[in-house]
C-alpha positions in Angstrom: 0.0 0.0 0.0 1.4 3.4 -1.0 1.5 6.2 1.5 -0.2 9.5 0.6 2.1 12.0 -1.0 1.7 14.5 1.9 3.4 12.0 4.2 6.4 11.6 1.9 6.8 15.4 1.7 6.6 15.6 5.5 9.1 12.8 5.9 11.5 14.5 3.5 11.3 17.7 5.5 11.8 15.8 8.8 14.9 14.2 7.5 16.3 17.5 6.3 15.4 19.1 9.6 17.4 16.5 11.5 20.3 17.0 9.1 20.1 20.8 9.5 20.4 20.5 13.3 23.5 18.2 13.0 25.0 20.6 10.4 24.4 23.6 12.8 26.1 21.7 15.6 29.1 21.3 13.4 29.4 25.0 12.7 27.5 25.5 9.4 25.6 28.7 9.2 21.9 29.0 8.2 22.7 30.2 4.7 25.0 27.2 4.1 22.4 24.8 5.5 19.7 26.2 3.3 21.8 26.1 0.2 23.1 22.6 0.7 19.7 21.1 1.8 17.6 23.2 -0.5 15.6 24.7 2.3 14.2 28.2 2.4 15.4 30.5 5.1 12.1 30.1 7.0 12.4 26.3 6.8 16.0 26.5 8.2 14.8 28.5 11.1 12.0 26.1 11.8 14.3 23.1 11.4 16.8 24.5 13.8 14.1 25.3 16.4 12.7 21.7 16.1 9.4 22.8 14.6 7.1 20.8 12.4 6.3 21.8 8.8 3.5 24.1 9.8 5.7 26.0 12.3 4.5 24.4 15.5 6.9 22.6 17.9 7.0 18.8 17.6 5.2 16.9 20.3 7.1 14.1 22.2 5.0 11.6 20.3 6.1 13.0 16.9 9.7 13.0 18.0 9.6 9.4 19.1 7.8 8.4 15.9 10.5 10.2 13.9 13.3 8.5 15.9 11.7 5.1 15.3 11.4 5.8 11.5 15.0 6.8 11.3 16.1 3.6 13.2 14.0 1.5 10.8 15.4 3.2 7.7 19.0 2.8 8.9 
């Protein structure tokens, strides 16, 4: 069964958001992160703040689901 397209887009943003936080921890600036991950400046700010696609903070349930998805994909 195929997932709806909206979930794939959300998952792509979630993976990029996690990568953006790692890059920031390694000294990359917001402009570099946006350019390398193809994220808009607003998305970079949201990603670094741990926000979901719509700008709200992730719930603990969403964070744990994301971690489980990343473990499964690895």
